N, CA, C and O atoms as a Maestro MAE file, in Angstrom:
{
 s_m_m2io_version
 :::
 2.0.0
}

f_m_ct {
 s_m_title
 :::
 protein
 m_atom[264] {
  # First column is atom index #
  i_m_mmod_type
  r_m_x_coord
  r_m_y_coord
  r_m_z_coord
  i_m_residue_number
  s_m_chain_name
  s_m_pdb_residue_name
  s_m_pdb_atom_name
  i_m_atomic_number
  :::
  1 25 -66.390 12.422 34.771 1 A "UNK " " N  " 7
  2 3 -67.618 11.790 34.311 1 A "UNK " " CA " 6
  3 2 -67.615 11.685 32.790 1 A "UNK " " C  " 6
  4 15 -67.160 12.587 32.085 1 A "UNK " " O  " 8
  5 25 -68.120 10.595 32.320 2 A "UNK " " N  " 7
  6 3 -68.274 10.351 30.890 2 A "UNK " " CA " 6
  7 2 -69.730 10.626 30.506 2 A "UNK " " C  " 6
  8 15 -70.609 10.662 31.368 2 A "UNK " " O  " 8
  9 25 -69.975 10.815 29.226 3 A "UNK " " N  " 7
  10 3 -71.349 10.938 28.737 3 A "UNK " " CA " 6
  11 2 -71.537 9.979 27.576 3 A "UNK " " C  " 6
  12 15 -70.586 9.596 26.896 3 A "UNK " " O  " 8
  13 25 -72.793 9.602 27.369 4 A "UNK " " N  " 7
  14 3 -73.100 8.695 26.282 4 A "UNK " " CA " 6
  15 2 -74.593 8.554 26.094 4 A "UNK " " C  " 6
  16 15 -75.389 9.253 26.722 4 A "UNK " " O  " 8
  17 25 -74.961 7.627 25.209 5 A "UNK " " N  " 7
  18 3 -76.358 7.360 24.896 5 A "UNK " " CA " 6
  19 2 -76.625 5.877 25.159 5 A "UNK " " C  " 6
  20 15 -75.819 5.019 24.801 5 A "UNK " " O  " 8
  21 25 -77.761 5.589 25.787 6 A "UNK " " N  " 7
  22 3 -78.130 4.201 26.058 6 A "UNK " " CA " 6
  23 2 -78.433 3.531 24.716 6 A "UNK " " C  " 6
  24 15 -79.359 3.920 24.004 6 A "UNK " " O  " 8
  25 25 -77.630 2.517 24.392 7 A "UNK " " N  " 7
  26 3 -77.790 1.780 23.136 7 A "UNK " " CA " 6
  27 2 -78.872 0.717 23.290 7 A "UNK " " C  " 6
  28 15 -79.657 0.464 22.376 7 A "UNK " " O  " 8
  29 25 -78.893 0.104 24.471 8 A "UNK " " N  " 7
  30 3 -79.790 -1.017 24.734 8 A "UNK " " CA " 6
  31 2 -79.879 -1.188 26.241 8 A "UNK " " C  " 6
  32 15 -78.863 -1.075 26.927 8 A "UNK " " O  " 8
  33 25 -81.062 -1.458 26.776 9 A "UNK " " N  " 7
  34 3 -81.180 -1.823 28.182 9 A "UNK " " CA " 6
  35 2 -82.385 -2.733 28.354 9 A "UNK " " C  " 6
  36 15 -83.505 -2.368 27.996 9 A "UNK " " O  " 8
  37 25 -82.151 -3.920 28.904 10 A "UNK " " N  " 7
  38 3 -83.205 -4.900 29.144 10 A "UNK " " CA " 6
  39 2 -83.513 -4.912 30.640 10 A "UNK " " C  " 6
  40 15 -82.731 -5.431 31.436 10 A "UNK " " O  " 8
  41 25 -84.661 -4.336 31.020 11 A "UNK " " N  " 7
  42 3 -85.025 -4.270 32.435 11 A "UNK " " CA " 6
  43 2 -85.229 -5.650 33.037 11 A "UNK " " C  " 6
  44 15 -84.893 -5.869 34.201 11 A "UNK " " O  " 8
  45 25 -85.775 -6.587 32.266 12 A "UNK " " N  " 7
  46 3 -86.023 -7.936 32.774 12 A "UNK " " CA " 6
  47 2 -84.723 -8.652 33.148 12 A "UNK " " C  " 6
  48 15 -84.660 -9.360 34.153 12 A "UNK " " O  " 8
  49 25 -83.699 -8.459 32.334 13 A "UNK " " N  " 7
  50 3 -82.402 -9.103 32.594 13 A "UNK " " CA " 6
  51 2 -81.478 -8.224 33.423 13 A "UNK " " C  " 6
  52 15 -80.517 -8.721 34.012 13 A "UNK " " O  " 8
  53 25 -81.757 -6.911 33.478 14 A "UNK " " N  " 7
  54 3 -80.994 -6.012 34.342 14 A "UNK " " CA " 6
  55 2 -79.660 -5.539 33.802 14 A "UNK " " C  " 6
  56 15 -78.763 -5.207 34.577 14 A "UNK " " O  " 8
  57 25 -79.513 -5.502 32.480 15 A "UNK " " N  " 7
  58 3 -78.253 -5.011 31.922 15 A "UNK " " CA " 6
  59 2 -78.467 -4.410 30.548 15 A "UNK " " C  " 6
  60 15 -79.523 -4.567 29.935 15 A "UNK " " O  " 8
  61 25 -77.431 -3.710 30.075 16 A "UNK " " N  " 7
  62 3 -77.469 -3.124 28.746 16 A "UNK " " CA " 6
  63 2 -76.127 -2.519 28.395 16 A "UNK " " C  " 6
  64 15 -75.103 -2.873 28.978 16 A "UNK " " O  " 8
  65 25 -76.137 -1.594 27.429 17 A "UNK " " N  " 7
  66 3 -74.911 -0.966 26.966 17 A "UNK " " CA " 6
  67 2 -75.136 0.520 26.727 17 A "UNK " " C  " 6
  68 15 -76.219 0.948 26.330 17 A "UNK " " O  " 8
  69 25 -74.093 1.288 26.976 18 A "UNK " " N  " 7
  70 3 -74.073 2.723 26.718 18 A "UNK " " CA " 6
  71 2 -72.972 2.970 25.696 18 A "UNK " " C  " 6
  72 15 -71.869 2.441 25.834 18 A "UNK " " O  " 8
  73 25 -73.263 3.773 24.668 19 A "UNK " " N  " 7
  74 3 -72.252 4.150 23.691 19 A "UNK " " CA " 6
  75 2 -71.623 5.462 24.143 19 A "UNK " " C  " 6
  76 15 -72.308 6.478 24.260 19 A "UNK " " O  " 8
  77 25 -70.318 5.434 24.396 20 A "UNK " " N  " 7
  78 3 -69.578 6.603 24.853 20 A "UNK " " CA " 6
  79 2 -69.552 7.663 23.755 20 A "UNK " " C  " 6
  80 15 -69.258 7.360 22.599 20 A "UNK " " O  " 8
  81 25 -69.865 8.928 24.128 21 A "UNK " " N  " 7
  82 3 -69.892 10.028 23.156 21 A "UNK " " CA " 6
  83 2 -68.543 10.292 22.496 21 A "UNK " " C  " 6
  84 15 -68.487 10.584 21.301 21 A "UNK " " O  " 8
  85 25 -67.468 10.195 23.250 22 A "UNK " " N  " 7
  86 3 -66.151 10.555 22.713 22 A "UNK " " CA " 6
  87 2 -65.497 9.420 21.927 22 A "UNK " " C  " 6
  88 15 -64.882 9.662 20.889 22 A "UNK " " O  " 8
  89 25 -65.624 8.191 22.410 23 A "UNK " " N  " 7
  90 3 -64.907 7.074 21.793 23 A "UNK " " CA " 6
  91 2 -65.783 6.190 20.903 23 A "UNK " " C  " 6
  92 15 -65.269 5.384 20.128 23 A "UNK " " O  " 8
  93 25 -67.105 6.341 21.016 24 A "UNK " " N  " 7
  94 3 -68.066 5.473 20.318 24 A "UNK " " CA " 6
  95 2 -67.957 4.012 20.736 24 A "UNK " " C  " 6
  96 15 -68.491 3.137 20.054 24 A "UNK " " O  " 8
  97 25 -67.276 3.734 21.844 25 A "UNK " " N  " 7
  98 3 -67.187 2.370 22.357 25 A "UNK " " CA " 6
  99 2 -68.410 2.071 23.216 25 A "UNK " " C  " 6
  100 15 -68.963 2.959 23.865 25 A "UNK " " O  " 8
  101 25 -68.821 0.805 23.208 26 A "UNK " " N  " 7
  102 3 -69.943 0.381 24.040 26 A "UNK " " CA " 6
  103 2 -69.433 -0.037 25.411 26 A "UNK " " C  " 6
  104 15 -68.468 -0.792 25.530 26 A "UNK " " O  " 8
  105 25 -70.101 0.472 26.446 27 A "UNK " " N  " 7
  106 3 -69.743 0.184 27.831 27 A "UNK " " CA " 6
  107 2 -70.890 -0.593 28.465 27 A "UNK " " C  " 6
  108 15 -72.046 -0.183 28.361 27 A "UNK " " O  " 8
  109 25 -70.585 -1.697 29.112 28 A "UNK " " N  " 7
  110 3 -71.581 -2.518 29.794 28 A "UNK " " CA " 6
  111 2 -72.148 -1.759 30.986 28 A "UNK " " C  " 6
  112 15 -71.410 -1.080 31.699 28 A "UNK " " O  " 8
  113 25 -73.456 -1.870 31.205 29 A "UNK " " N  " 7
  114 3 -74.088 -1.285 32.386 29 A "UNK " " CA " 6
  115 2 -75.013 -2.329 33.011 29 A "UNK " " C  " 6
  116 15 -75.819 -2.956 32.325 29 A "UNK " " O  " 8
  117 25 -74.879 -2.501 34.329 30 A "UNK " " N  " 7
  118 3 -75.734 -3.407 35.091 30 A "UNK " " CA " 6
  119 2 -76.711 -2.563 35.892 30 A "UNK " " C  " 6
  120 15 -76.401 -1.425 36.244 30 A "UNK " " O  " 8
  121 25 -77.857 -3.091 36.177 31 A "UNK " " N  " 7
  122 3 -78.903 -2.355 36.891 31 A "UNK " " CA " 6
  123 2 -78.413 -1.812 38.237 31 A "UNK " " C  " 6
  124 15 -78.920 -0.796 38.714 31 A "UNK " " O  " 8
  125 25 -77.435 -2.477 38.846 32 A "UNK " " N  " 7
  126 3 -76.904 -2.003 40.127 32 A "UNK " " CA " 6
  127 2 -76.081 -0.731 39.968 32 A "UNK " " C  " 6
  128 15 -75.791 -0.063 40.961 32 A "UNK " " O  " 8
  129 25 -75.696 -0.377 38.732 33 A "UNK " " N  " 7
  130 3 -74.913 0.825 38.477 33 A "UNK " " CA " 6
  131 2 -75.757 2.052 38.164 33 A "UNK " " C  " 6
  132 15 -75.220 3.118 37.862 33 A "UNK " " O  " 8
  133 25 -77.083 1.904 38.236 34 A "UNK " " N  " 7
  134 3 -77.975 3.007 37.881 34 A "UNK " " CA " 6
  135 2 -78.289 3.883 39.080 34 A "UNK " " C  " 6
  136 15 -78.549 3.382 40.174 34 A "UNK " " O  " 8
  137 25 -78.264 5.193 38.874 35 A "UNK " " N  " 7
  138 3 -78.756 6.148 39.867 35 A "UNK " " CA " 6
  139 2 -80.165 6.575 39.479 35 A "UNK " " C  " 6
  140 15 -80.977 6.907 40.341 35 A "UNK " " O  " 8
  141 25 -80.456 6.565 38.166 36 A "UNK " " N  " 7
  142 3 -81.781 6.891 37.648 36 A "UNK " " CA " 6
  143 2 -82.513 5.589 37.381 36 A "UNK " " C  " 6
  144 15 -81.936 4.636 36.859 36 A "UNK " " O  " 8
  145 25 -83.773 5.554 37.739 37 A "UNK " " N  " 7
  146 3 -84.558 4.356 37.444 37 A "UNK " " CA " 6
  147 2 -85.122 4.474 36.042 37 A "UNK " " C  " 6
  148 15 -85.292 5.574 35.516 37 A "UNK " " O  " 8
  149 25 -85.408 3.328 35.443 38 A "UNK " " N  " 7
  150 3 -86.083 3.274 34.152 38 A "UNK " " CA " 6
  151 2 -85.334 3.967 33.018 38 A "UNK " " C  " 6
  152 15 -85.923 4.775 32.300 38 A "UNK " " O  " 8
  153 25 -84.052 3.670 32.844 39 A "UNK " " N  " 7
  154 3 -83.372 4.199 31.667 39 A "UNK " " CA " 6
  155 2 -83.868 3.436 30.448 39 A "UNK " " C  " 6
  156 15 -84.230 2.263 30.534 39 A "UNK " " O  " 8
  157 25 -83.877 4.117 29.325 40 A "UNK " " N  " 7
  158 3 -84.382 3.527 28.086 40 A "UNK " " CA " 6
  159 2 -83.426 3.800 26.940 40 A "UNK " " C  " 6
  160 15 -82.590 4.701 27.009 40 A "UNK " " O  " 8
  161 25 -83.559 3.014 25.893 41 A "UNK " " N  " 7
  162 3 -82.766 3.218 24.692 41 A "UNK " " CA " 6
  163 2 -82.923 4.663 24.236 41 A "UNK " " C  " 6
  164 15 -84.035 5.188 24.182 41 A "UNK " " O  " 8
  165 25 -81.804 5.302 23.910 42 A "UNK " " N  " 7
  166 3 -81.826 6.671 23.419 42 A "UNK " " CA " 6
  167 2 -81.634 7.733 24.489 42 A "UNK " " C  " 6
  168 15 -81.405 8.896 24.159 42 A "UNK " " O  " 8
  169 25 -81.723 7.352 25.798 43 A "UNK " " N  " 7
  170 3 -81.492 8.332 26.867 43 A "UNK " " CA " 6
  171 2 -80.056 8.815 26.844 43 A "UNK " " C  " 6
  172 15 -79.136 8.015 26.673 43 A "UNK " " O  " 8
  173 25 -79.850 10.120 27.014 44 A "UNK " " N  " 7
  174 3 -78.518 10.705 27.183 44 A "UNK " " CA " 6
  175 2 -78.174 10.557 28.665 44 A "UNK " " C  " 6
  176 15 -78.974 10.927 29.523 44 A "UNK " " O  " 8
  177 25 -76.998 10.023 28.970 45 A "UNK " " N  " 7
  178 3 -76.624 9.762 30.361 45 A "UNK " " CA " 6
  179 2 -75.202 10.224 30.657 45 A "UNK " " C  " 6
  180 15 -74.375 10.370 29.757 45 A "UNK " " O  " 8
  181 25 -74.942 10.449 31.941 46 A "UNK " " N  " 7
  182 3 -73.571 10.643 32.417 46 A "UNK " " CA " 6
  183 2 -73.261 9.444 33.301 46 A "UNK " " C  " 6
  184 15 -74.162 8.849 33.893 46 A "UNK " " O  " 8
  185 25 -71.982 9.092 33.387 47 A "UNK " " N  " 7
  186 3 -71.604 7.903 34.157 47 A "UNK " " CA " 6
  187 2 -70.108 7.915 34.444 47 A "UNK " " C  " 6
  188 15 -69.337 8.655 33.834 47 A "UNK " " O  " 8
  189 25 -69.735 7.078 35.383 48 A "UNK " " N  " 7
  190 3 -68.327 6.821 35.681 48 A "UNK " " CA " 6
  191 2 -67.982 5.442 35.134 48 A "UNK " " C  " 6
  192 15 -68.862 4.600 34.959 48 A "UNK " " O  " 8
  193 25 -66.715 5.216 34.869 49 A "UNK " " N  " 7
  194 3 -66.271 3.908 34.397 49 A "UNK " " CA " 6
  195 2 -65.418 3.243 35.466 49 A "UNK " " C  " 6
  196 15 -64.583 3.882 36.106 49 A "UNK " " O  " 8
  197 25 -65.645 1.954 35.642 50 A "UNK " " N  " 7
  198 3 -64.830 1.151 36.553 50 A "UNK " " CA " 6
  199 2 -64.409 -0.115 35.818 50 A "UNK " " C  " 6
  200 15 -65.082 -0.571 34.894 50 A "UNK " " O  " 8
  201 25 -63.293 -0.665 36.246 51 A "UNK " " N  " 7
  202 3 -62.824 -1.911 35.656 51 A "UNK " " CA " 6
  203 2 -63.603 -3.066 36.287 51 A "UNK " " C  " 6
  204 15 -63.641 -3.212 37.509 51 A "UNK " " O  " 8
  205 25 -64.219 -3.879 35.439 52 A "UNK " " N  " 7
  206 3 -64.949 -5.049 35.890 52 A "UNK " " CA " 6
  207 2 -64.187 -6.312 35.553 52 A "UNK " " C  " 6
  208 15 -63.054 -6.251 35.074 52 A "UNK " " O  " 8
  209 25 -64.799 -7.451 35.798 53 A "UNK " " N  " 7
  210 3 -64.151 -8.737 35.527 53 A "UNK " " CA " 6
  211 2 -63.866 -8.947 34.043 53 A "UNK " " C  " 6
  212 15 -62.871 -9.570 33.675 53 A "UNK " " O  " 8
  213 25 -64.757 -8.418 33.191 54 A "UNK " " N  " 7
  214 3 -64.613 -8.656 31.752 54 A "UNK " " CA " 6
  215 2 -64.373 -7.376 30.960 54 A "UNK " " C  " 6
  216 15 -64.515 -7.376 29.737 54 A "UNK " " O  " 8
  217 25 -64.016 -6.294 31.628 55 A "UNK " " N  " 7
  218 3 -63.784 -5.034 30.934 55 A "UNK " " CA " 6
  219 2 -64.418 -3.882 31.688 55 A "UNK " " C  " 6
  220 15 -64.768 -4.018 32.861 55 A "UNK " " O  " 8
  221 25 -64.566 -2.751 31.022 56 A "UNK " " N  " 7
  222 3 -65.119 -1.569 31.669 56 A "UNK " " CA " 6
  223 2 -66.624 -1.704 31.878 56 A "UNK " " C  " 6
  224 15 -67.338 -2.263 31.046 56 A "UNK " " O  " 8
  225 25 -67.089 -1.172 33.020 57 A "UNK " " N  " 7
  226 3 -68.517 -1.132 33.306 57 A "UNK " " CA " 6
  227 2 -68.891 0.294 33.720 57 A "UNK " " C  " 6
  228 15 -68.086 1.018 34.305 57 A "UNK " " O  " 8
  229 25 -70.111 0.673 33.407 58 A "UNK " " N  " 7
  230 3 -70.615 1.994 33.770 58 A "UNK " " CA " 6
  231 2 -71.234 1.945 35.161 58 A "UNK " " C  " 6
  232 15 -71.985 1.025 35.484 58 A "UNK " " O  " 8
  233 25 -70.912 2.947 35.982 59 A "UNK " " N  " 7
  234 3 -71.487 3.075 37.322 59 A "UNK " " CA " 6
  235 2 -71.992 4.511 37.497 59 A "UNK " " C  " 6
  236 15 -71.654 5.394 36.709 59 A "UNK " " O  " 8
  237 25 -72.793 4.733 38.522 60 A "UNK " " N  " 7
  238 3 -73.348 6.071 38.800 60 A "UNK " " CA " 6
  239 2 -74.025 6.653 37.560 60 A "UNK " " C  " 6
  240 15 -73.858 7.833 37.254 60 A "UNK " " O  " 8
  241 25 -74.787 5.825 36.850 61 A "UNK " " N  " 7
  242 3 -75.450 6.241 35.615 61 A "UNK " " CA " 6
  243 2 -76.640 7.128 35.952 61 A "UNK " " C  " 6
  244 15 -77.530 6.733 36.705 61 A "UNK " " O  " 8
  245 25 -76.645 8.344 35.377 62 A "UNK " " N  " 7
  246 3 -77.704 9.312 35.613 62 A "UNK " " CA " 6
  247 2 -78.183 9.881 34.277 62 A "UNK " " C  " 6
  248 15 -77.375 10.217 33.411 62 A "UNK " " O  " 8
  249 25 -79.487 9.984 34.124 63 A "UNK " " N  " 7
  250 3 -80.039 10.583 32.913 63 A "UNK " " CA " 6
  251 2 -79.757 12.074 32.908 63 A "UNK " " C  " 6
  252 15 -79.935 12.752 33.920 63 A "UNK " " O  " 8
  253 25 -79.315 12.584 31.763 64 A "UNK " " N  " 7
  254 3 -79.067 14.020 31.587 64 A "UNK " " CA " 6
  255 2 -80.329 14.625 30.989 64 A "UNK " " C  " 6
  256 15 -80.792 14.209 29.927 64 A "UNK " " O  " 8
  257 25 -80.874 15.611 31.684 65 A "UNK " " N  " 7
  258 3 -82.059 16.306 31.176 65 A "UNK " " CA " 6
  259 2 -81.619 17.390 30.206 65 A "UNK " " C  " 6
  260 15 -80.677 18.133 30.481 65 A "UNK " " O  " 8
  261 25 -82.295 17.478 29.082 66 A "UNK " " N  " 7
  262 3 -81.962 18.511 28.081 66 A "UNK " " CA " 6
  263 2 -82.484 19.854 28.489 66 A "UNK " " C  " 6
  264 15 -82.296 20.835 27.769 66 A "UNK " " O  " 8
  :::
 }
 m_bond[263] {
  # First column is bond index #
  i_m_from
  i_m_to
  i_m_order
  :::
  1 1 2 1
  2 2 3 1
  3 3 4 2
  4 3 5 1
  5 5 6 1
  6 6 7 1
  7 7 8 2
  8 7 9 1
  9 9 10 1
  10 10 11 1
  11 11 12 2
  12 11 13 1
  13 13 14 1
  14 14 15 1
  15 15 16 2
  16 15 17 1
  17 17 18 1
  18 18 19 1
  19 19 20 2
  20 19 21 1
  21 21 22 1
  22 22 23 1
  23 23 24 2
  24 23 25 1
  25 25 26 1
  26 26 27 1
  27 27 28 2
  28 27 29 1
  29 29 30 1
  30 30 31 1
  31 31 32 2
  32 31 33 1
  33 33 34 1
  34 34 35 1
  35 35 36 2
  36 35 37 1
  37 37 38 1
  38 38 39 1
  39 39 40 2
  40 39 41 1
  41 41 42 1
  42 42 43 1
  43 43 44 2
  44 43 45 1
  45 45 46 1
  46 46 47 1
  47 47 48 2
  48 47 49 1
  49 49 50 1
  50 50 51 1
  51 51 52 2
  52 51 53 1
  53 53 54 1
  54 54 55 1
  55 55 56 2
  56 55 57 1
  57 57 58 1
  58 58 59 1
  59 59 60 2
  60 59 61 1
  61 61 62 1
  62 62 63 1
  63 63 64 2
  64 63 65 1
  65 65 66 1
  66 66 67 1
  67 67 68 2
  68 67 69 1
  69 69 70 1
  70 70 71 1
  71 71 72 2
  72 71 73 1
  73 73 74 1
  74 74 75 1
  75 75 76 2
  76 75 77 1
  77 77 78 1
  78 78 79 1
  79 79 80 2
  80 79 81 1
  81 81 82 1
  82 82 83 1
  83 83 84 2
  84 83 85 1
  85 85 86 1
  86 86 87 1
  87 87 88 2
  88 87 89 1
  89 89 90 1
  90 90 91 1
  91 91 92 2
  92 91 93 1
  93 93 94 1
  94 94 95 1
  95 95 96 2
  96 95 97 1
  97 97 98 1
  98 98 99 1
  99 99 100 2
  100 99 101 1
  101 101 102 1
  102 102 103 1
  103 103 104 2
  104 103 105 1
  105 105 106 1
  106 106 107 1
  107 107 108 2
  108 107 109 1
  109 109 110 1
  110 110 111 1
  111 111 112 2
  112 111 113 1
  113 113 114 1
  114 114 115 1
  115 115 116 2
  116 115 117 1
  117 117 118 1
  118 118 119 1
  119 119 120 2
  120 119 121 1
  121 121 122 1
  122 122 123 1
  123 123 124 2
  124 123 125 1
  125 125 126 1
  126 126 127 1
  127 127 128 2
  128 127 129 1
  129 129 130 1
  130 130 131 1
  131 131 132 2
  132 131 133 1
  133 133 134 1
  134 134 135 1
  135 135 136 2
  136 135 137 1
  137 137 138 1
  138 138 139 1
  139 139 140 2
  140 139 141 1
  141 141 142 1
  142 142 143 1
  143 143 144 2
  144 143 145 1
  145 145 146 1
  146 146 147 1
  147 147 148 2
  148 147 149 1
  149 149 150 1
  150 150 151 1
  151 151 152 2
  152 151 153 1
  153 153 154 1
  154 154 155 1
  155 155 156 2
  156 155 157 1
  157 157 158 1
  158 158 159 1
  159 159 160 2
  160 159 161 1
  161 161 162 1
  162 162 163 1
  163 163 164 2
  164 163 165 1
  165 165 166 1
  166 166 167 1
  167 167 168 2
  168 167 169 1
  169 169 170 1
  170 170 171 1
  171 171 172 2
  172 171 173 1
  173 173 174 1
  174 174 175 1
  175 175 176 2
  176 175 177 1
  177 177 178 1
  178 178 179 1
  179 179 180 2
  180 179 181 1
  181 181 182 1
  182 182 183 1
  183 183 184 2
  184 183 185 1
  185 185 186 1
  186 186 187 1
  187 187 188 2
  188 187 189 1
  189 189 190 1
  190 190 191 1
  191 191 192 2
  192 191 193 1
  193 193 194 1
  194 194 195 1
  195 195 196 2
  196 195 197 1
  197 197 198 1
  198 198 199 1
  199 199 200 2
  200 199 201 1
  201 201 202 1
  202 202 203 1
  203 203 204 2
  204 203 205 1
  205 205 206 1
  206 206 207 1
  207 207 208 2
  208 207 209 1
  209 209 210 1
  210 210 211 1
  211 211 212 2
  212 211 213 1
  213 213 214 1
  214 214 215 1
  215 215 216 2
  216 215 217 1
  217 217 218 1
  218 218 219 1
  219 219 220 2
  220 219 221 1
  221 221 222 1
  222 222 223 1
  223 223 224 2
  224 223 225 1
  225 225 226 1
  226 226 227 1
  227 227 228 2
  228 227 229 1
  229 229 230 1
  230 230 231 1
  231 231 232 2
  232 231 233 1
  233 233 234 1
  234 234 235 1
  235 235 236 2
  236 235 237 1
  237 237 238 1
  238 238 239 1
  239 239 240 2
  240 239 241 1
  241 241 242 1
  242 242 243 1
  243 243 244 2
  244 243 245 1
  245 245 246 1
  246 246 247 1
  247 247 248 2
  248 247 249 1
  249 249 250 1
  250 250 251 1
  251 251 252 2
  252 251 253 1
  253 253 254 1
  254 254 255 1
  255 255 256 2
  256 255 257 1
  257 257 258 1
  258 258 259 1
  259 259 260 2
  260 259 261 1
  261 261 262 1
  262 262 263 1
  263 263 264 2
  :::
 }
}
């Protein structure tokens, strides 16, 4: 599992980006990849990465409670 911070998420459009903690790379996330509802900018999350049509995508995205 990877960890990161939600950089941006647009609920109306159903997608956003997560910044990976280790690499600082942005990973695309689609609403279908969420396990937690209502993620917001700044949320700390854990996720898996899968290869998508245009690059890596985040799946099994879950908010990490502090």
